[in-house]
N, CA, C and O atoms as a GROMACS GRO file, in nm:
protein
  312
    1MET      N    1  -0.532  -0.314   1.924
    1MET     CA    2  -0.436  -0.211   1.837
    1MET      C    3  -0.344  -0.308   1.756
    1MET      O    4  -0.304  -0.416   1.800
    2ASP      N    5  -0.320  -0.260   1.641
    2ASP     CA    6  -0.240  -0.309   1.512
    2ASP      C    7  -0.119  -0.266   1.560
    2ASP      O    8  -0.103  -0.178   1.645
    3LYS      N    9  -0.027  -0.336   1.500
    3LYS     CA   10   0.143  -0.339   1.533
    3LYS      C   11   0.191  -0.281   1.389
    3LYS      O   12   0.150  -0.335   1.286
    4PRO      N   13   0.266  -0.185   1.386
    4PRO     CA   14   0.328  -0.123   1.278
    4PRO      C   15   0.433  -0.218   1.204
    4PRO      O   16   0.514  -0.287   1.267
    5LYS      N   17   0.425  -0.216   1.073
    5LYS     CA   18   0.537  -0.292   0.985
    5LYS      C   19   0.650  -0.204   0.974
    5LYS      O   20   0.650  -0.085   0.944
    6SER      N   21   0.767  -0.293   1.007
    6SER     CA   22   0.894  -0.206   0.992
    6SER      C   23   0.897  -0.204   0.820
    6SER      O   24   0.866  -0.295   0.743
    7ALA      N   25   0.941  -0.077   0.791
    7ALA     CA   26   0.950  -0.048   0.636
    7ALA      C   27   1.096  -0.040   0.622
    7ALA      O   28   1.129  -0.015   0.506
    8GLY      N   29   1.192  -0.054   0.701
    8GLY     CA   30   1.319  -0.033   0.704
    8GLY      C   31   1.405  -0.053   0.823
    8GLY      O   32   1.353  -0.071   0.933
    9LYS      N   33   1.544  -0.050   0.808
    9LYS     CA   34   1.608  -0.074   0.930
    9LYS      C   35   1.713   0.040   0.962
    9LYS      O   36   1.801   0.025   1.046
   10ALA      N   37   1.695   0.156   0.889
   10ALA     CA   38   1.768   0.287   0.877
   10ALA      C   39   1.669   0.398   0.851
   10ALA      O   40   1.562   0.378   0.794
   11PRO      N   41   1.703   0.496   0.889
   11PRO     CA   42   1.616   0.622   0.830
   11PRO      C   43   1.645   0.647   0.691
   11PRO      O   44   1.737   0.592   0.630
   12VAL      N   45   1.544   0.750   0.630
   12VAL     CA   46   1.563   0.786   0.487
   12VAL      C   47   1.574   0.915   0.499
   12VAL      O   48   1.496   0.979   0.570
   13MET      N   49   1.672   0.972   0.429
   13MET     CA   50   1.691   1.115   0.432
   13MET      C   51   1.608   1.170   0.303
   13MET      O   52   1.619   1.124   0.190
   14LYS      N   53   1.521   1.283   0.344
   14LYS     CA   54   1.429   1.337   0.244
   14LYS      C   55   1.467   1.484   0.267
   14LYS      O   56   1.505   1.539   0.370
   15ASP      N   57   1.445   1.541   0.125
   15ASP     CA   58   1.449   1.700   0.133
   15ASP      C   59   1.303   1.754   0.184
   15ASP      O   60   1.204   1.710   0.127
   16LEU      N   61   1.291   1.828   0.266
   16LEU     CA   62   1.182   1.878   0.309
   16LEU      C   63   1.181   2.059   0.292
   16LEU      O   64   1.273   2.139   0.308
   17LEU      N   65   1.061   2.078   0.260
   17LEU     CA   66   1.056   2.258   0.223
   17LEU      C   67   0.972   2.312   0.320
   17LEU      O   68   0.861   2.262   0.339
   18GLU      N   69   1.020   2.432   0.399
   18GLU     CA   70   0.993   2.482   0.496
   18GLU      C   71   0.829   2.521   0.451
   18GLU      O   72   0.807   2.558   0.335
   19GLY      N   73   0.709   2.511   0.557
   19GLY     CA   74   0.601   2.534   0.546
   19GLY      C   75   0.516   2.434   0.457
   19GLY      O   76   0.395   2.452   0.438
   20THR      N   77   0.595   2.313   0.396
   20THR     CA   78   0.497   2.254   0.314
   20THR      C   79   0.461   2.117   0.411
   20THR      O   80   0.545   2.060   0.481
   21THR      N   81   0.334   2.085   0.400
   21THR     CA   82   0.284   1.965   0.466
   21THR      C   83   0.310   1.842   0.418
   21THR      O   84   0.301   1.835   0.296
   22TYR      N   85   0.340   1.736   0.479
   22TYR     CA   86   0.397   1.600   0.437
   22TYR      C   87   0.294   1.512   0.532
   22TYR      O   88   0.260   1.557   0.641
   23ALA      N   89   0.254   1.403   0.492
   23ALA     CA   90   0.209   1.262   0.581
   23ALA      C   91   0.289   1.170   0.566
   23ALA      O   92   0.301   1.107   0.461
   24TRP      N   93   0.360   1.150   0.679
   24TRP     CA   94   0.433   1.041   0.701
   24TRP      C   95   0.365   0.908   0.740
   24TRP      O   96   0.268   0.906   0.815
   25CYS      N   97   0.415   0.808   0.690
   25CYS     CA   98   0.355   0.658   0.676
   25CYS      C   99   0.357   0.637   0.834
   25CYS      O  100   0.457   0.692   0.879
   26SER      N  101   0.290   0.582   0.924
   26SER     CA  102   0.308   0.554   1.048
   26SER      C  103   0.274   0.401   1.047
   26SER      O  104   0.338   0.344   1.136
   27CYS      N  105   0.194   0.317   0.974
   27CYS     CA  106   0.176   0.181   0.964
   27CYS      C  107   0.290   0.084   0.904
   27CYS      O  108   0.317  -0.028   0.948
   28GLY      N  109   0.352   0.149   0.797
   28GLY     CA  110   0.490   0.072   0.737
   28GLY      C  111   0.420   0.016   0.626
   28GLY      O  112   0.499  -0.053   0.561
   29ARG      N  113   0.308   0.015   0.578
   29ARG     CA  114   0.249  -0.066   0.466
   29ARG      C  115   0.242   0.015   0.339
   29ARG      O  116   0.190  -0.039   0.241
   30SER      N  117   0.294   0.156   0.325
   30SER     CA  118   0.292   0.231   0.219
   30SER      C  119   0.411   0.179   0.144
   30SER      O  120   0.517   0.145   0.197
   31GLU      N  121   0.379   0.176  -0.009
   31GLU     CA  122   0.473   0.141  -0.099
   31GLU      C  123   0.560   0.268  -0.131
   31GLU      O  124   0.661   0.257  -0.202
   32ASN      N  125   0.523   0.384  -0.080
   32ASN     CA  126   0.585   0.538  -0.132
   32ASN      C  127   0.670   0.565   0.034
   32ASN      O  128   0.658   0.673   0.092
   33GLN      N  129   0.727   0.484   0.074
   33GLN     CA  130   0.800   0.533   0.201
   33GLN      C  131   0.884   0.638   0.180
   33GLN      O  132   0.948   0.653   0.076
   34PRO      N  133   0.886   0.712   0.276
   34PRO     CA  134   0.831   0.719   0.412
   34PRO      C  135   0.686   0.784   0.420
   34PRO      O  136   0.623   0.809   0.523
   35TRP      N  137   0.650   0.804   0.305
   35TRP     CA  138   0.486   0.896   0.288
   35TRP      C  139   0.397   0.786   0.279
   35TRP      O  140   0.415   0.675   0.228
   36CYS      N  141   0.297   0.836   0.338
   36CYS     CA  142   0.159   0.785   0.314
   36CYS      C  143   0.108   0.739   0.183
   36CYS      O  144   0.127   0.813   0.087
   37ASN      N  145   0.045   0.625   0.168
   37ASN     CA  146  -0.036   0.627   0.025
   37ASN      C  147  -0.154   0.568   0.056
   37ASN      O  148  -0.212   0.514  -0.038
   38GLY      N  149  -0.212   0.563   0.175
   38GLY     CA  150  -0.338   0.522   0.218
   38GLY      C  151  -0.354   0.376   0.244
   38GLY      O  152  -0.463   0.320   0.252
   39ALA      N  153  -0.234   0.314   0.258
   39ALA     CA  154  -0.248   0.168   0.267
   39ALA      C  155  -0.294   0.133   0.427
   39ALA      O  156  -0.331   0.018   0.452
   40HIS      N  157  -0.291   0.220   0.517
   40HIS     CA  158  -0.331   0.199   0.636
   40HIS      C  159  -0.500   0.185   0.655
   40HIS      O  160  -0.553   0.154   0.762
   41LYS      N  161  -0.559   0.207   0.556
   41LYS     CA  162  -0.704   0.189   0.549
   41LYS      C  163  -0.749   0.048   0.600
   41LYS      O  164  -0.697  -0.052   0.551
   42GLY      N  165  -0.839   0.038   0.692
   42GLY     CA  166  -0.864  -0.068   0.739
   42GLY      C  167  -0.798  -0.114   0.871
   42GLY      O  168  -0.842  -0.209   0.936
   43THR      N  169  -0.689  -0.042   0.907
   43THR     CA  170  -0.612  -0.056   1.025
   43THR      C  171  -0.652   0.058   1.140
   43THR      O  172  -0.734   0.147   1.117
   44SER      N  173  -0.593   0.045   1.250
   44SER     CA  174  -0.607   0.158   1.361
   44SER      C  175  -0.508   0.277   1.311
   44SER      O  176  -0.518   0.385   1.369
   45PHE      N  177  -0.430   0.266   1.225
   45PHE     CA  178  -0.327   0.363   1.197
   45PHE      C  179  -0.390   0.477   1.111
   45PHE      O  180  -0.478   0.463   1.026
   46ALA      N  181  -0.326   0.593   1.150
   46ALA     CA  182  -0.328   0.734   1.044
   46ALA      C  183  -0.213   0.783   1.026
   46ALA      O  184  -0.130   0.769   1.117
   47PRO      N  185  -0.180   0.847   0.919
   47PRO     CA  186  -0.060   0.921   0.885
   47PRO      C  187  -0.028   1.014   0.991
   47PRO      O  188  -0.118   1.054   1.065
   48LYS      N  189   0.114   1.057   1.008
   48LYS     CA  190   0.144   1.166   1.100
   48LYS      C  191   0.156   1.286   0.991
   48LYS      O  192   0.245   1.289   0.905
   49VAL      N  193   0.059   1.380   1.006
   49VAL     CA  194   0.044   1.496   0.927
   49VAL      C  195   0.143   1.616   0.999
   49VAL      O  196   0.122   1.646   1.116
   50PHE      N  197   0.243   1.675   0.928
   50PHE     CA  198   0.323   1.750   0.973
   50PHE      C  199   0.367   1.872   0.876
   50PHE      O  200   0.354   1.854   0.756
   51GLU      N  201   0.418   1.994   0.921
   51GLU     CA  202   0.455   2.088   0.847
   51GLU      C  203   0.596   2.131   0.862
   51GLU      O  204   0.624   2.185   0.969
   52ALA      N  205   0.702   2.115   0.763
   52ALA     CA  206   0.845   2.109   0.790
   52ALA      C  207   0.848   2.274   0.841
   52ALA      O  208   0.785   2.370   0.797
   53GLU      N  209   0.940   2.266   0.945
   53GLU     CA  210   0.972   2.386   1.015
   53GLU      C  211   1.081   2.452   0.928
   53GLU      O  212   1.082   2.575   0.932
   54ARG      N  213   1.168   2.397   0.854
   54ARG     CA  214   1.277   2.452   0.784
   54ARG      C  215   1.314   2.355   0.653
   54ARG      O  216   1.287   2.234   0.647
   55THR      N  217   1.371   2.423   0.563
   55THR     CA  218   1.389   2.368   0.440
   55THR      C  219   1.536   2.285   0.456
   55THR      O  220   1.632   2.341   0.508
   56GLY      N  221   1.541   2.175   0.418
   56GLY     CA  222   1.671   2.090   0.442
   56GLY      C  223   1.632   1.958   0.449
   56GLY      O  224   1.516   1.917   0.437
   57LYS      N  225   1.746   1.883   0.471
   57LYS     CA  226   1.725   1.726   0.481
   57LYS      C  227   1.666   1.688   0.626
   57LYS      O  228   1.706   1.734   0.733
   58GLY      N  229   1.552   1.585   0.604
   58GLY     CA  230   1.497   1.511   0.746
   58GLY      C  231   1.545   1.370   0.730
   58GLY      O  232   1.552   1.305   0.626
   59ALA      N  233   1.581   1.327   0.870
   59ALA     CA  234   1.584   1.177   0.873
   59ALA      C  235   1.460   1.115   0.907
   59ALA      O  236   1.411   1.113   1.020
   60MET      N  237   1.411   1.063   0.803
   60MET     CA  238   1.254   0.998   0.846
   60MET      C  239   1.277   0.878   0.862
   60MET      O  240   1.355   0.811   0.795
   61CYS      N  241   1.176   0.825   0.996
   61CYS     CA  242   1.176   0.705   1.042
   61CYS      C  243   1.133   0.617   0.948
   61CYS      O  244   1.044   0.656   0.871
   62THR      N  245   1.182   0.490   0.936
   62THR     CA  246   1.129   0.385   0.837
   62THR      C  247   1.100   0.266   0.921
   62THR      O  248   1.017   0.187   0.875
   63CYS      N  249   1.165   0.236   1.059
   63CYS     CA  250   1.125   0.142   1.148
   63CYS      C  251   0.981   0.165   1.209
   63CYS      O  252   0.912   0.067   1.235
   64LYS      N  253   0.949   0.257   1.225
   64LYS     CA  254   0.800   0.309   1.277
   64LYS      C  255   0.807   0.274   1.436
   64LYS      O  256   0.701   0.259   1.496
   65LEU      N  257   0.904   0.263   1.490
   65LEU     CA  258   0.932   0.273   1.644
   65LEU      C  259   0.965   0.383   1.705
   65LEU      O  260   0.954   0.386   1.827
   66THR      N  261   1.012   0.491   1.636
   66THR     CA  262   1.042   0.626   1.667
   66THR      C  263   0.956   0.675   1.786
   66THR      O  264   0.841   0.633   1.803
   67LYS      N  265   1.013   0.768   1.871
   67LYS     CA  266   0.939   0.820   1.998
   67LYS      C  267   0.907   0.956   1.940
   67LYS      O  268   0.821   1.027   1.991
   68ASN      N  269   0.971   0.990   1.839
   68ASN     CA  270   0.949   1.129   1.793
   68ASN      C  271   0.916   1.135   1.648
   68ASN      O  272   0.989   1.202   1.575
   69PRO      N  273   0.808   1.067   1.595
   69PRO     CA  274   0.755   1.073   1.460
   69PRO      C  275   0.719   1.210   1.416
   69PRO      O  276   0.664   1.296   1.483
   70PRO      N  277   0.765   1.218   1.272
   70PRO     CA  278   0.821   1.138   1.182
   70PRO      C  279   0.958   1.117   1.190
   70PRO      O  280   0.996   1.040   1.102
   71TYR      N  281   1.042   1.155   1.261
   71TYR     CA  282   1.196   1.180   1.255
   71TYR      C  283   1.251   1.061   1.335
   71TYR      O  284   1.191   1.016   1.433
   72CYS      N  285   1.358   1.016   1.292
   72CYS     CA  286   1.431   0.903   1.329
   72CYS      C  287   1.480   0.943   1.472
   72CYS      O  288   1.524   1.056   1.493
   73ASP      N  289   1.470   0.845   1.576
   73ASP     CA  290   1.533   0.859   1.708
   73ASP      C  291   1.650   0.760   1.742
   73ASP      O  292   1.721   0.772   1.842
   74GLY      N  293   1.663   0.668   1.654
   74GLY     CA  294   1.733   0.589   1.668
   74GLY      C  295   1.711   0.444   1.719
   74GLY      O  296   1.793   0.359   1.753
   75SER      N  297   1.578   0.440   1.713
   75SER     CA  298   1.523   0.335   1.787
   75SER      C  299   1.516   0.212   1.705
   75SER      O  300   1.459   0.115   1.753
   76HIS      N  301   1.568   0.204   1.587
   76HIS     CA  302   1.602   0.095   1.488
   76HIS      C  303   1.715   0.024   1.540
   76HIS      O  304   1.714  -0.096   1.514
   77MET      N  305   1.810   0.066   1.605
   77MET     CA  306   1.922   0.001   1.661
   77MET      C  307   1.907  -0.077   1.771
   77MET      O  308   2.002  -0.140   1.815
   78GLN      N  309   1.785  -0.081   1.829
   78GLN     CA  310   1.758  -0.148   1.941
   78GLN      C  311   1.699  -0.303   1.911
   78GLN      O  312   1.670  -0.378   2.005
   0.00000   0.00000   0.00000
């Protein structure tokens, strides 16, 4: 299995809209972080597709090590 590429050392705060579907990049190769742009093609990765549960800011993981994708859980600090 491929290893994800870290796209950052801290979360990115993004505005999320309740009921909207998003595709979070799990491979770290997207140039549109934290969102998927299809750069995972040819790897074992697929985007984490999720629906925002509420409107507001979301701390989106960029290190790709979170245990709670797509949200940051502090894994980048280890």
